[in-house]
N, C-alpha and C positions, 0 to 999 in steps of 0.2 A: 547355552553362547558362553566360546571362550574370549572372554577379555584382553587376554594377558600381552598383545602389542599394543594396547591402547595404553602400557604402565608407564610407558618412556612417554608419553601427552602431557602427562596428567603435571600440573605444576611442584617442582621440587623433586623431582623422578631422576632427571637426568641430571643434576647437582651430586646427588648421593650418589650415583652411577658412579661417576666421575672421581669421586671420595675414595671407592674401594678400587678404583687402577690405581690409586696412586698409593705406593707399598708403605708411603712414609706417614701415611693417615691413619688415623684410628679407626677402628672399622665399625663400617656404616649400623651393625646392631649386634646385638652382647651377644646374638647366636650366630654369628660369623666365630667371634672367639671361641665361642664354644665348639665348633666346628673343625679349629684349626690347634688344640689340644694333640700331642700324641696317641695313639691309640692303644699305646703299652701301659700311659702312664696310670699307675693304680689309685684306684678310688679316693682313697684316704687322703692323697697329695692334692688333688683338686680344694682349691684355699673355698675356704668359710666365707658366707655372705649372707645377708638379711634378705637383700635384693631378692623379688617374689621370682618365680620360675619362667624363662627368658621364653615369649612368644616367637611366633614364624620371621622368618627375615623379610624384606620387605620384597626379596624378588622370587620369593615362594607363595605373594599373594597378586591373585589376577586382580584385574579391574575392577570385575563385577565381586569381588569380593569387599573390596576395598569401597566401592560406592554403596556393596550392601551394609557395611558398617555405620555410614552415616546417617546419623540422625536426622537428618534434611532431607525433603524429600528431592530426588533426585530423575531424573528422567532424561534417555538418549534417544532423538529423535534424528530420522538420515531421508535424506533426495528432496525433490519440491516441495511434495504433501506432506513432509515430514510425517511420515512412516514411524511409529513408535517401535523399538528399536528393545528398549531393557527402560525399567521400571524399579527403584530400589524397594524394600520394605516399611522405608518411612513416607514414603510419595504413594502406596497401598493404602499405607493406612488412614492416610493427612484425605485422601479422595477414594479409595476403592481401585479395584484390581483393574487395569488395563490393557487390554488384548495387543500382542505384538503384530507388526505388519499392519496394524488398523492406521490408516491417517489421522493425526491428532484433531482434524476439525470435527470427525464424527466421533471419535472416541475420548476428547480429553475437552470436555466444556469446561472443565477449570481454564484453560488458557484464552479461550473465549472471554468471559466473566472479567481475564486479568487481561484483558485484552493486547497480548504478544501474541497473536499470532503474523498481524503486521512487522513485528519486529522479528520473528523467526526468519522470516524472508531478507529483512534489515541485514543480517545476521549474516545468512548464506553468500550474500551478493559482497558485501564489503570484508570479512573474514573480517572482521573486529566485533568484540565480546562488546555487549552491551546490559545497562543494569537498570531495571525500574526500582522505585521505590514505596514501601505501603502501601500496596492497591489492595482492596480490600475483593474476596468471591462471595457470591450470596450466601453461603453458610455462616458471612459474619467474620470469619478469621482475614486477618492481613498479613500480605507477604510480599518480602525485596526477593526481584528473580533476578539471579544472572544468567544470561544467556553466552555459551562462549563455540565457539566456530570449532568441528572437529575435523581432520582432514579428510580422513578414509576410517573404515574400520567398516562396513557395510558389505554384504557378501557382492553385493554388485557394484563397489568401488564407489560409492555417491556419498559425497560430502554430508557432516549431519552438526546438529547442535546439541551440546548437553544444556540441560535446563538445571538449575540449582535453587530451588526456593529458602529463604528462610521465613518462619514463620516468627512476626516483629506484631501482633495481636495487643501483647503487654504494650509494648512502645506505643502504638498506634493510638490505643485508647487510653494512653497517657497524654499524649499530646493533645485528642481531642479533651480531654477535661481540660487540659491546661486549655487552648484555644477558645472555650466555652467557660471559665474563670475569666480570661482576659478579656470579653466579650460582654461579659457582663459587667466586669469593673469599667469598664469601657461605657458603655450605656447606664449605670448609676452617676458618674463621674459627666457625661454627656449631659445628666436630666437634673444633675445639681446644678450642673451652666444655665441649662437654660429655666431650671428655675429663679434662681437671682436676676434673669432680666425679667423686663417687665413681658406678662402675657399679653395684654392689650394695650395698645401706643393710646397716649391720649390725643385725642384728635381736634385741635383749635377750632375756634369758626375761623379764621384767616389763611388758614393751611393744611395740604395736604401731607402727609406723612407714611411712608412705608420704613421698615428695617428687614434687613436680614444678617443673619448667624449661623456659621458653617465651622462647626469644629475643623479641624485639620487631623491628617492623616486618617491610619486604622487603629491606633495604641489608644491607651484609656488618656495619656496625659495631655486631654484639656486645657484651654490657654484661661486668660481673665479680662480676653473682650468685653465690654461692654458698651451699652448705649440705653438712653434715656429720656423722655419728653411730657417737661412738668410745664402744667400750667400756672401762672404766674398770678391769674387775676389782671379784670381789665384789657384784657384782648393779649397781654404780652406772654410771650411761650418761652422757656428754657430748654436750651436743646445740650446734650453731652453726649460725648463719646469719650471712652480713653483704653485705653490695654495695660495690662497688669503686666511685667518682664514675668517671665518663666512660665512652667506649664505645669499643671496638676492640679489636682485639689486644693494645695494650697493656695495656688496662685487664683482659684475661681475663690477658694472663700477668701479673700486680703479686696474681690473685684466687691464680692457683696457687701461688705464693709463699708467700701468705697463709695458704692454706690449708695447705698443708705442715709450717708453722711452726705451726700450731694444733694439728695430730695431735703432732709433738714435744712439745709443751707439754704436750700432756695425759698424758702419760705419767710427768710429774712430781707427776700426780695434785695440782694447787696448787686453791685456790679461786677461783672464777671471775674475782672483779678480780684477781690477780698474774696470772694468764694476759693479760689484756686490756694488764695494766701492762708485757709482754713483749713481747707485740702491737704496742704502741704505738712503744716502739721499732723494730721491726723495719718498721713498715710507714716510717716515717722516714727509713728505712738503705735502702730498696729505691727506693724514688722519694718526694723529701721535697714534690715537688707534685704527687702522689696520694694523695687521702684516705680510708678506707674503711669506714665502720660494719659494727657487729656486735654480734651477742647472744651469750653464752656460756654453757650454761646446765649443771648436773649435777643428774642426779636419783639417788637414792638410796632403794631399796625400803622401806628400815628407817625415813625418815621421813617418807614419803607427801608432798612438798611439792618442787619445783624448786628449787634455790639458781644465784640467774644474776647474771652485770652485761652490763651493754650501755654500748656507746661510739657515743650518736647512733644507734640503731637505733631502729625502732618497737616499741613494747610488744608483748609476749606476750598473746597471748590465751588463758585458759582455760575451757571450756565444763564446766559440771557434767552429772549424769547428769540432772537435772530440765529442762536448756536454759536454764540461767542463766548468763552471761555476765559473768568477771571480767576487768580489764586489770592488766596489771602495774603499780602505781605510782610504785615508786621512780626515784627522779630518776637521769636518765642520766648518763655524760660527754662528752664532746667526743666527734670522731669519729679514728678510729686516725689515727695518724700527726702528730697536733697538737702532742704533749708538753706536757708541763707539767701534768698533772692526776695526781689520785690517784684510782682508780678504788675503787666499792665494792658489797660485794655485796648482793643484798634476796631475797628468797622471796615465790615465790608456790604457794598451796595445787592438788595434783596426787590427787586421793582417787580411789579403783576408780574407775570410768565414768565418768572427766573425759577430754576433749581438750583438749591445746595444739595452739596453731599458733602457729608463728611466720615469719614472711614478709619481702619487699624489700620495696620503696615502689612497685613498680611494681602490686605488687595493687591499688593503693589509692587511689595519686597521680593523680590528672585536672586538667586546665589551668584547667577550669570550674569546678571548687571546691576549696574549703581540704580541708587534707588530716586533718584530725579529721572531717570529713563522710565520708572515703573510711573511716576504721576504725570509726564507726559501721556503715556500709555491710557490713562484713565481720564486725559484732560479730552485728547482724542475720540475717544469711547464717548465719555460725556456728552461732547457735540452733535452726535447726530444719534443720542436717546431720548426718543421722545416716547408718549403713552402718561399714563397714571403711575405714581410713584413707585408700585412694586413691579409695575414692568420694568419702569428705569433701572431698580435694582438686579433684576432678576439679567438685562441686558450688559450690564455693569461687570457682574459676574460672568456670564459667557464671553465677555469679550477680553478679558482680563486671564482666559485660561482657568479660572476655579474651579476643582472637580470636588471631586469626592474622596481624592489620595492626596489633595492636597497637603502640603507638611505645615500649614500655619493655618490658627484659626481665622477667620473673616468676621467682621461686622462691618457692614454700612449705613448710614442712615439715609434718605432721602426726604429732601422738605421741598415742598413746591408752593408757589407764593400764584395761586391765578389769576391772572385776569379774564375780570369779569365786565359781562358786556349782557343788553339785553335787561330780561326778568330779575336777573340773578343779581346784574348791579344795582338795583330798585331796593334789594334785601339790606345794602349795608350803606350807610349815610353817615358824615359826623359833623358836627357843628358847635362852634365853641363862641365863649363870650369873655371878651377881656373885663374882668372888673375894679374899675376906677371910681376914686372918690372912698366916702366912708359909708356910713350904716344905709346910706338911699342905693347902695350897690343889690343890696339884697332884695328889695321889691323888685329891681331890676332884672334881678335874677333868675326870679320865679316868674314873672312873666315872659321871659324868655325860654326859659325851660316848658313852660307850659304852651306858647302859640308853636316849638320846633316838635314836643311829642303830639302836637293834636296834629301838625301837618306831615307825620308817618302814620298818622291811624291806627292808635293805639287806643285798645279798648279806654273808655271813663276812668275805670279804677286803677288802671295803670298807669295812665296818665296822671291822676289823684296822686299815687303812688311816688311817683317818678319827679312832681313836683316838688314833693313832700322834702324827700331825701335832699334832692337840690338846694332848696330851704335850709336844710341843717347841714348841709358840708357846708355852706357857704357862709353860714352862720359862725360855725365853727373856725373856719378861715380867718372871717373877720377878728373876733376875738383874737385868736391867741396867733394869727397869723400875720406874716408881713408884706407887703406890694413887693414886685408884680401879682395877680392874684390871674387867675383865669376859671372859666367852668368850662369842660367839657364835654357833648354828648355822643356816643356813640352805639349805633345799633346795626348789630349782624341780623342774620338766617337765626339764631338762638337766643339771643338775649340783646338788655338794654345796660349799657355802663356809664353812668355819672362820675365824672370824674375832677377834683378841684385841685389847682396847684397854689401853693405862694412861695415868697421867698424863706420861710422858716424851716430850718431841719427840724423843728421836735415834735416827735412822733406821737398822735395821738391814742389813749387808750381806752378801753372800754372800763368801766367801774360804776359802781352800785351810788347813786347820789342817795343821802339822806332824805327825807320828806324837806327838811329847813332849809334844803340847797338851793340856790338859784339857778345853778349851773351845770353839767356835767350829767344832761340826760341825753344831747344830741347822738352822741356814736349810740350810746344803747338805743335809741330809736332805729338809728340806720340801723343795728344789727338784727333789730325786731324785726322789719318789714322787708329790706334787702335777702335775697338770695347769699349773698356772699358779700363780705366790706374787708378793706385791707389797706393797707400805708405804706410805705417807703419813701426814701431821700434820693433825691432828683441831681442827677450831677452838675448844675449848676449852685447845688448845696441848697436848695429848698426840699422841700417835702409835695407827695402827691398823698391826697387820702380820695377813694374811688369804694364806687358801690353798684353792685350788678344785680338784676331782676332778669330770671330765666322767662319768654317769651310763653306765651299759653300753646298750645299743640306744637 
């Protein structure tokens, strides 16, 4: 079939024809110059040249010859059923011979594999070229295909479509390898991030806690968000959430070091603002160019509130049982790692039936709105979020529009102080005695402890151990402490807690008593018979010494 009349419709051919009409322009091809030389010119007069022998001129080539020389597969289709008019040699090599006059849907399965048949219809209707990139056929090769409308050329005068395919298999495979590498890199980064977070949250006796962490975006640059729950003993619990500025493995590594430092300092049982002072120094030593925000809060079941300190972090939210939401309003200090600031502690009520939420900025920060609007949205979502802590976590995530494509990491820590009634309430009791007078306070404390433990229906052996522990703690306080002194006993569903407070801030320590020593054995006895023990300084300038016994069953 002759394609000469199609040549003017191919890109570039009209421009070259115009160039030949302009007598002042350079000839379009070397062959034209040769043809215009005088016929009687002697052969030896021809200029010497190292150029290869000239090829045929452009007008001497038909469209079929041009298309046949292309290394890329080309096919010409006509009519609404896309009958095959022509395929070049490269197309035959790639996909096999294709009979002319047959509809493409029957004879060209590769077009179906590339999902090109609907595209051909669109090109015919619109008269506009369309390109699809990097589509794979069943044989495994990938092609980028351009479909260009052709106005005429069919014997029946029907318009057609020129299909030009480029094999991009190498590029597609390289892109796939790159995507796989990025996916593995991200999975490694996310695994590192999650491994640095607590695998199982500690569950205190008096609180119900759940947490959620969601990495942001689809790239490998995870952030430095973290959270933690640390039981301090005597029923007290530390709650921590923080965010290292920046993204990537470095931020996650700094986060892991800060989380480890928090757990170490928490064992000192210091007030929250003192913990942040220590963390501020550590953050500067780890990386002076990387700062972090953090909230450290402590819950004491005997106090009914959270004592907290914040280093540039977002405020804690507390939702009462009736749905009223309170925001921690005490001022916050600058982020960790900045130095030169004295942090202070504040308090927020956490009564029975209430829920507290600690979170990072990824939950509430949006580029299109002020962060205060995001916090207000979280307050509204929290006021209507009911159920177990994990259910509340999930509802807050959904209400704030956090999805897998979210552009920032999100960490949420939900803490519930359940309101206990009925048989559940019978498992939690408190009793206390003010230790007045001198040495006569010791037998009075033993009698009090024995009566309380018997009323709580503990086994005889546990009652005896409890009375012994109370006696040793009271004796230690009478000998080394100062008034006011107080003995407290607390029962939960899992443990018995005995605590003695006094006005002296000197913390006891366990030491080996020599056989001739008359003192120094009290703390050793406590450490031997109790499940755990400890001491801390109290805000009023005194100290508290406590021990715990795990309940049977």
